[in-house]
The first five atom37 places (N, CA, C, CB, O) and aatype in JSON, in Angstrom:
{
  "aatype": [20, 20, 20, 20, 20, 20, 20, 20, 20, 20, 20, 20, 20, 20, 20, 20, 20, 20, 20, 20, 20, 20, 20, 20, 20, 20, 20, 20, 20, 20, 20, 20, 20, 20, 20, 20, 20, 20, 20, 20, 20, 20, 20, 20, 20, 20, 20, 20, 20, 20, 20, 20, 20, 20, 20, 20, 20, 20, 20, 20, 20, 20, 20, 20, 20, 20, 20, 20, 20, 20, 20, 20, 20, 20, 20, 20, 20, 20, 20, 20, 20, 20, 20, 20, 20, 20, 20, 20, 20],
  "atom_mask": [
    [1, 1, 1, 1, 1],
    [1, 1, 1, 1, 1],
    [1, 1, 1, 1, 1],
    [1, 1, 1, 1, 1],
    [1, 1, 1, 1, 1],
    [1, 1, 1, 1, 1],
    [1, 1, 1, 1, 1],
    [1, 1, 1, 1, 1],
    [1, 1, 1, 1, 1],
    [1, 1, 1, 1, 1],
    [1, 1, 1, 1, 1],
    [1, 1, 1, 1, 1],
    [1, 1, 1, 1, 1],
    [1, 1, 1, 1, 1],
    [1, 1, 1, 1, 1],
    [1, 1, 1, 1, 1],
    [1, 1, 1, 1, 1],
    [1, 1, 1, 1, 1],
    [1, 1, 1, 1, 1],
    [1, 1, 1, 1, 1],
    [1, 1, 1, 1, 1],
    [1, 1, 1, 1, 1],
    [1, 1, 1, 1, 1],
    [1, 1, 1, 1, 1],
    [1, 1, 1, 1, 1],
    [1, 1, 1, 1, 1],
    [1, 1, 1, 1, 1],
    [1, 1, 1, 1, 1],
    [1, 1, 1, 1, 1],
    [1, 1, 1, 1, 1],
    [1, 1, 1, 1, 1],
    [1, 1, 1, 1, 1],
    [1, 1, 1, 1, 1],
    [1, 1, 1, 1, 1],
    [1, 1, 1, 1, 1],
    [1, 1, 1, 1, 1],
    [1, 1, 1, 1, 1],
    [1, 1, 1, 1, 1],
    [1, 1, 1, 1, 1],
    [1, 1, 1, 1, 1],
    [1, 1, 1, 1, 1],
    [1, 1, 1, 1, 1],
    [1, 1, 1, 1, 1],
    [1, 1, 1, 1, 1],
    [1, 1, 1, 1, 1],
    [1, 1, 1, 1, 1],
    [1, 1, 1, 1, 1],
    [1, 1, 1, 1, 1],
    [1, 1, 1, 1, 1],
    [1, 1, 1, 1, 1],
    [1, 1, 1, 1, 1],
    [1, 1, 1, 1, 1],
    [1, 1, 1, 1, 1],
    [1, 1, 1, 1, 1],
    [1, 1, 1, 1, 1],
    [1, 1, 1, 1, 1],
    [1, 1, 1, 1, 1],
    [1, 1, 1, 1, 1],
    [1, 1, 1, 1, 1],
    [1, 1, 1, 1, 1],
    [1, 1, 1, 1, 1],
    [1, 1, 1, 1, 1],
    [1, 1, 1, 1, 1],
    [1, 1, 1, 1, 1],
    [1, 1, 1, 1, 1],
    [1, 1, 1, 1, 1],
    [1, 1, 1, 1, 1],
    [1, 1, 1, 1, 1],
    [1, 1, 1, 1, 1],
    [1, 1, 1, 1, 1],
    [1, 1, 1, 1, 1],
    [1, 1, 1, 1, 1],
    [1, 1, 1, 1, 1],
    [1, 1, 1, 1, 1],
    [1, 1, 1, 1, 1],
    [1, 1, 1, 1, 1],
    [1, 1, 1, 1, 1],
    [1, 1, 1, 1, 1],
    [1, 1, 1, 1, 1],
    [1, 1, 1, 1, 1],
    [1, 1, 1, 1, 1],
    [1, 1, 1, 1, 1],
    [1, 1, 1, 1, 1],
    [1, 1, 1, 1, 1],
    [1, 1, 1, 1, 1],
    [1, 1, 1, 1, 1],
    [1, 1, 1, 1, 1],
    [1, 1, 1, 1, 1],
    [1, 1, 1, 1, 1]
  ],
  "atom_positions": [
    [[93.11, -4.47, 156.72], [93.94, -3.99, 157.78], [95.39, -3.79, 157.31], [93.89, -4.94, 158.93], [96.03, -2.8, 157.67]],
    [[95.87, -4.68, 156.56], [97.29, -4.58, 156.07], [97.43, -3.36, 155.1], [97.73, -5.95, 155.32], [98.45, -2.68, 155.06]],
    [[96.34, -3.12, 154.32], [96.45, -1.99, 153.4], [96.61, -0.66, 154.13], [95.22, -1.93, 152.51], [97.12, 0.3, 153.55]],
    [[96.19, -0.58, 155.37], [96.4, 0.61, 156.14], [97.89, 0.87, 156.31], [95.71, 0.5, 157.5], [98.32, 2.01, 156.19]],
    [[98.66, -0.13, 156.57], [100.13, -0.03, 156.71], [100.83, 0.16, 155.33], [100.68, -1.31, 157.41], [101.84, 0.86, 155.22]],
    [[100.26, -0.47, 154.32], [100.84, -0.31, 152.96], [100.67, 1.15, 152.51], [100.15, -1.29, 151.91], [101.6, 1.76, 151.99]],
    [[99.5, 1.68, 152.72], [99.21, 3.08, 152.34], [100.08, 4.05, 153.14], [97.7, 3.4, 152.56], [100.65, 4.99, 152.6]],
    [[100.18, 3.8, 154.44], [101.02, 4.69, 155.28], [102.48, 4.59, 154.82], [100.91, 4.31, 156.82], [103.15, 5.62, 154.69]],
    [[102.97, 3.37, 154.57], [104.36, 3.2, 154.13], [104.6, 3.91, 152.78], [104.71, 1.7, 154.02], [105.63, 4.55, 152.57]],
    [[103.64, 3.77, 151.88], [103.72, 4.38, 150.58], [103.83, 5.92, 150.72], [102.5, 3.99, 149.74], [104.69, 6.54, 150.1]],
    [[102.95, 6.51, 151.54], [103.01, 7.94, 151.79], [104.32, 8.4, 152.37], [101.93, 8.33, 152.7], [104.89, 9.4, 151.93]],
    [[104.81, 7.67, 153.37], [106.12, 7.98, 153.92], [107.24, 7.86, 152.87], [106.41, 7.06, 155.1], [108.15, 8.69, 152.86]],
    [[107.18, 6.9, 152.04], [108.18, 6.73, 150.97], [108.17, 7.97, 150.06], [107.89, 5.42, 150.13], [109.25, 8.49, 149.76]],
    [[107.05, 8.44, 149.62], [107.02, 9.57, 148.69], [107.43, 10.86, 149.39], [105.63, 9.72, 148.08], [108.04, 11.73, 148.76]],
    [[107.09, 11.01, 150.7], [107.58, 12.13, 151.44], [109.11, 12.17, 151.56], [106.97, 12.12, 152.79], [109.71, 13.24, 151.43]],
    [[109.72, 11.05, 151.79], [111.14, 10.95, 151.97], [111.81, 11.23, 150.61], [111.54, 9.56, 152.54], [112.81, 11.94, 150.57]],
    [[111.29, 10.68, 149.49], [111.84, 10.87, 148.22], [111.75, 12.39, 147.87], [111.11, 9.97, 147.19], [112.75, 12.97, 147.44]],
    [[110.61, 13.03, 148.05], [110.47, 14.45, 147.74], [111.5, 15.23, 148.57], [109.0, 14.95, 148.03], [112.19, 16.11, 148.04]],
    [[111.61, 14.92, 149.84], [112.59, 15.68, 150.71], [114.01, 15.51, 150.2], [112.52, 15.18, 152.21], [114.78, 16.46, 150.16]],
    [[114.33, 14.31, 149.81], [115.73, 14.07, 149.36], [115.98, 14.78, 148.03], [116.03, 12.52, 149.21], [117.07, 15.33, 147.83]],
    [[115.04, 14.79, 147.15], [115.16, 15.56, 145.95], [115.33, 17.01, 146.12], [114.04, 15.35, 145.15], [116.15, 17.64, 145.45]],
    [[114.56, 17.55, 147.04], [114.63, 19.05, 147.31], [115.94, 19.37, 148.01], [113.41, 19.54, 148.21], [116.56, 20.39, 147.69]],
    [[116.39, 18.56, 148.94], [117.65, 18.88, 149.68], [118.89, 18.83, 148.8], [117.84, 17.91, 150.84], [119.83, 19.59, 148.99]],
    [[118.89, 17.9, 147.8], [120.12, 17.71, 147.0], [120.0, 18.31, 145.64], [120.44, 16.25, 146.87], [120.75, 17.89, 144.75]],
    [[119.15, 19.23, 145.41], [119.04, 19.88, 144.08], [119.34, 21.34, 144.26], [117.61, 19.69, 143.45], [118.88, 21.93, 145.24]],
    [[120.1, 21.96, 143.36], [120.4, 23.38, 143.41], [119.06, 24.12, 143.34], [121.38, 23.82, 142.25], [118.12, 23.7, 142.67]],
    [[119.03, 25.25, 144.06], [117.81, 26.06, 144.13], [117.26, 26.43, 142.79], [118.06, 27.29, 144.9], [116.04, 26.4, 142.58]],
    [[118.14, 26.8, 141.85], [117.65, 27.26, 140.51], [117.16, 26.12, 139.62], [118.77, 28.0, 139.78], [116.57, 26.37, 138.57]],
    [[117.39, 24.87, 140.03], [116.99, 23.69, 139.22], [115.83, 22.9, 139.77], [118.14, 22.79, 139.08], [115.38, 21.93, 139.15]],
    [[115.33, 23.3, 140.94], [114.23, 22.52, 141.67], [113.04, 22.35, 140.7], [113.73, 23.31, 143.03], [112.54, 21.24, 140.52]],
    [[112.58, 23.48, 140.06], [111.46, 23.4, 139.24], [111.61, 22.34, 138.1], [111.19, 24.73, 138.7], [110.7, 21.55, 137.84]],
    [[112.73, 22.35, 137.48], [113.06, 21.4, 136.34], [113.07, 20.0, 136.88], [114.47, 21.73, 135.68], [112.45, 19.12, 136.29]],
    [[113.74, 19.78, 137.95], [113.91, 18.42, 138.56], [112.56, 17.88, 138.98], [114.88, 18.45, 139.8], [112.25, 16.71, 138.73]],
    [[111.75, 18.69, 139.61], [110.47, 18.3, 140.07], [109.5, 18.03, 138.88], [109.92, 19.38, 141.0], [108.61, 17.19, 139.01]],
    [[109.66, 18.7, 137.77], [108.82, 18.46, 136.65], [109.15, 17.12, 136.02], [108.96, 19.56, 135.66], [108.25, 16.45, 135.51]],
    [[110.43, 16.71, 136.04], [110.79, 15.43, 135.49], [110.34, 14.35, 136.47], [112.32, 15.34, 135.22], [109.91, 13.28, 136.04]],
    [[110.42, 14.61, 137.74], [109.92, 13.64, 138.74], [108.45, 13.42, 138.58], [110.22, 14.11, 140.16], [107.97, 12.29, 138.7]],
    [[107.74, 14.47, 138.33], [106.27, 14.35, 138.14], [105.93, 13.63, 136.86], [105.61, 15.74, 138.13], [104.9, 12.96, 136.78]],
    [[106.77, 13.77, 135.87], [106.6, 12.98, 134.64], [106.46, 11.44, 134.89], [107.79, 13.23, 133.71], [105.66, 10.74, 134.27]],
    [[107.27, 11.01, 135.82], [107.32, 9.56, 136.06], [105.92, 9.07, 136.4], [108.32, 9.19, 137.2], [105.56, 7.97, 135.97]],
    [[105.1, 9.83, 137.15], [103.81, 9.39, 137.45], [102.8, 9.55, 136.3], [103.36, 10.1, 138.61], [101.84, 8.78, 136.17]],
    [[103.05, 10.55, 135.49], [102.2, 10.73, 134.27], [102.44, 9.69, 133.21], [102.43, 12.08, 133.66], [101.51, 9.32, 132.49]],
    [[103.65, 9.21, 133.11], [103.98, 8.21, 132.07], [103.83, 6.73, 132.57], [105.44, 8.44, 131.58], [103.93, 5.77, 131.8]],
    [[103.59, 6.62, 133.84], [103.42, 5.27, 134.4], [102.37, 4.42, 133.7], [103.07, 5.38, 135.85], [102.6, 3.24, 133.45]],
    [[101.19, 5.01, 133.38], [100.2, 4.2, 132.7], [100.59, 3.64, 131.39], [99.02, 4.96, 132.5], [100.03, 2.64, 130.95]],
    [[101.59, 4.28, 130.7], [102.09, 3.72, 129.44], [102.81, 2.39, 129.61], [103.02, 4.7, 128.78], [102.81, 1.55, 128.72]],
    [[103.42, 2.22, 130.78], [104.06, 0.92, 131.1], [103.04, -0.17, 131.34], [104.94, 1.05, 132.34], [103.39, -1.35, 131.26]],
    [[101.83, 0.17, 131.62], [100.8, -0.81, 131.89], [100.3, -1.5, 130.57], [99.62, -0.13, 132.63], [99.78, -2.62, 130.6]],
    [[100.48, -0.82, 129.47], [99.99, -1.4, 128.24], [100.78, -2.67, 127.86], [100.06, -0.37, 127.12], [100.16, -3.7, 127.61]],
    [[102.14, -2.64, 127.81], [102.82, -3.89, 127.56], [102.69, -4.87, 128.75], [104.29, -3.62, 127.25], [102.64, -6.08, 128.53]],
    [[102.63, -4.4, 129.94], [102.48, -5.35, 131.05], [101.15, -6.05, 130.98], [102.63, -4.64, 132.41], [101.06, -7.23, 131.31]],
    [[100.1, -5.35, 130.56], [98.79, -6.01, 130.43], [98.8, -6.99, 129.31], [97.7, -5.0, 130.2], [98.22, -8.06, 129.44]],
    [[99.44, -6.68, 128.21], [99.55, -7.62, 127.08], [100.34, -8.84, 127.5], [100.21, -6.96, 125.85], [99.93, -9.96, 127.21]],
    [[101.47, -8.65, 128.18], [102.33, -9.76, 128.66], [101.51, -10.63, 129.61], [103.63, -9.21, 129.39], [101.59, -11.86, 129.54]],
    [[100.73, -10.0, 130.5], [99.89, -10.75, 131.52], [98.83, -11.59, 130.79], [99.18, -9.73, 132.57], [98.5, -12.7, 131.21]],
    [[98.29, -11.04, 129.68], [97.26, -11.79, 129.05], [97.78, -13.09, 128.4], [96.58, -10.92, 128.03], [97.1, -14.12, 128.35]],
    [[99.01, -12.98, 127.91], [99.64, -14.21, 127.29], [100.24, -15.17, 128.24], [100.7, -13.83, 126.35], [100.14, -16.38, 128.05]],
    [[100.91, -14.62, 129.34], [101.62, -15.53, 130.21], [101.05, -15.62, 131.59], [103.02, -15.14, 130.3], [101.43, -16.49, 132.37]],
    [[100.15, -14.75, 131.92], [99.49, -14.79, 133.28], [100.1, -13.69, 134.14], [99.67, -16.22, 134.01], [101.23, -13.24, 133.96]],
    [[99.26, -13.3, 135.05], [99.6, -12.17, 135.93], [100.77, -12.53, 136.94], [98.3, -11.73, 136.73], [101.63, -11.69, 137.2]],
    [[100.77, -13.74, 137.49], [101.89, -14.03, 138.43], [103.25, -13.98, 137.75], [101.69, -15.42, 139.06], [104.2, -13.46, 138.33]],
    [[103.38, -14.54, 136.49], [104.62, -14.47, 135.74], [104.99, -12.99, 135.49], [104.47, -15.26, 134.39], [106.14, -12.57, 135.66]],
    [[104.02, -12.26, 135.09], [104.25, -10.82, 134.78], [104.78, -10.06, 136.04], [102.89, -10.15, 134.26], [105.69, -9.25, 135.93]],
    [[104.21, -10.33, 137.18], [104.64, -9.62, 138.41], [105.98, -10.11, 138.79], [103.64, -9.82, 139.58], [106.8, -9.3, 139.22]],
    [[106.28, -11.4, 138.68], [107.61, -11.87, 139.01], [108.68, -11.33, 138.1], [107.65, -13.34, 138.98], [109.76, -10.95, 138.55]],
    [[108.36, -11.27, 136.78], [109.34, -10.74, 135.8], [109.53, -9.27, 136.01], [108.88, -11.0, 134.35], [110.65, -8.79, 135.92]],
    [[108.48, -8.53, 136.28], [108.61, -7.06, 136.56], [109.41, -6.84, 137.82], [107.2, -6.38, 136.71], [110.25, -5.94, 137.84]],
    [[109.19, -7.59, 138.88], [110.02, -7.49, 140.06], [111.44, -7.81, 139.82], [109.52, -8.34, 141.09], [112.31, -7.15, 140.38]],
    [[111.75, -8.86, 138.97], [113.09, -9.22, 138.7], [113.82, -8.1, 137.91], [113.12, -10.55, 137.94], [114.97, -7.78, 138.18]],
    [[113.1, -7.51, 136.94], [113.69, -6.41, 136.16], [114.05, -5.2, 137.1], [112.68, -5.95, 135.01], [115.11, -4.57, 137.02]],
    [[113.07, -4.94, 137.99], [113.3, -3.81, 138.9], [114.47, -4.12, 139.85], [112.01, -3.49, 139.72], [115.31, -3.25, 140.09]],
    [[114.56, -5.29, 140.36], [115.68, -5.71, 141.21], [116.98, -5.58, 140.47], [115.5, -7.14, 141.68], [117.94, -5.05, 141.04]],
    [[117.07, -6.04, 139.22], [118.34, -5.95, 138.45], [118.71, -4.42, 138.25], [118.2, -6.7, 137.0], [119.87, -4.02, 138.38]],
    [[117.7, -3.65, 137.95], [117.93, -2.27, 137.74], [118.44, -1.58, 139.04], [116.65, -1.61, 137.24], [119.35, -0.74, 138.99]],
    [[117.88, -1.93, 140.13], [118.32, -1.32, 141.42], [119.77, -1.78, 141.79], [117.32, -1.73, 142.57], [120.58, -1.01, 142.31]],
    [[120.04, -3.04, 141.51], [121.42, -3.48, 141.72], [122.39, -2.79, 140.87], [121.55, -4.9, 141.5], [123.46, -2.44, 141.35]],
    [[122.07, -2.56, 139.53], [122.9, -1.84, 138.61], [123.1, -0.44, 139.11], [122.3, -1.85, 137.22], [124.24, 0.04, 139.09]],
    [[122.08, 0.25, 139.55], [122.21, 1.65, 140.03], [123.09, 1.65, 141.31], [120.76, 2.29, 140.33], [123.92, 2.54, 141.48]],
    [[122.92, 0.67, 142.19], [123.69, 0.59, 143.38], [125.14, 0.39, 143.13], [123.19, -0.48, 144.22], [125.98, 0.92, 143.87]],
    [[125.49, -0.38, 142.08], [126.88, -0.63, 141.75], [127.5, 0.54, 141.09], [127.02, -1.82, 140.9], [128.66, 0.85, 141.34]],
    [[126.75, 1.2, 140.25], [127.29, 2.37, 139.48], [127.32, 3.66, 140.26], [126.48, 2.59, 138.24], [128.16, 4.52, 139.99]],
    [[126.43, 3.8, 141.22], [126.33, 5.02, 142.03], [126.34, 4.74, 143.47], [125.1, 5.79, 141.71], [125.29, 4.9, 144.1]],
    [[127.44, 4.31, 144.08], [127.47, 3.94, 145.52], [127.18, 5.14, 146.38], [128.84, 3.33, 145.92], [126.74, 4.93, 147.51]],
    [[127.38, 6.32, 146.01], [127.18, 7.51, 146.8], [125.64, 7.76, 147.04], [127.86, 8.73, 146.1], [125.31, 8.55, 147.92]],
    [[124.76, 7.16, 146.32], [123.33, 7.33, 146.56], [122.9, 6.83, 147.94], [122.55, 6.61, 145.48], [121.95, 7.35, 148.53]],
    [[123.59, 5.83, 148.44], [123.22, 5.27, 149.76], [123.42, 6.3, 150.86], [124.06, 4.01, 150.08], [122.79, 6.2, 151.91]],
    [[124.24, 7.27, 150.65], [124.55, 8.21, 151.74], [123.73, 9.51, 151.59], [126.08, 8.54, 151.74], [124.04, 10.49, 152.25]],
    [[122.7, 9.54, 150.75], [121.9, 10.75, 150.62], [121.17, 11.15, 151.88], [120.93, 10.59, 149.52], [121.06, 12.32, 152.22]],
    [[120.67, 10.15, 152.56], [119.83, 10.42, 153.76], [120.6, 11.05, 154.84], [119.21, 9.15, 154.29], [120.05, 11.34, 155.91]]
  ]
}
């Protein structure tokens, strides 16, 4: 039941991200920007290789916590360096 909301939220997230990218990109650069954006999904499985190795040695819960911590630190860094990103919507 919860996965229904998780899937819906995920779909809405990707729709909003695509819309923001399209709105804030110059018309002549949309193809290039979207190709780089699509790369992130194609390269995502490569990140699973070190994550899987880390999980095998330290356990899945530690790996998920560490990955979440790294993501949180990255988002804080982006937020501090680019405060204008909050006003894109």
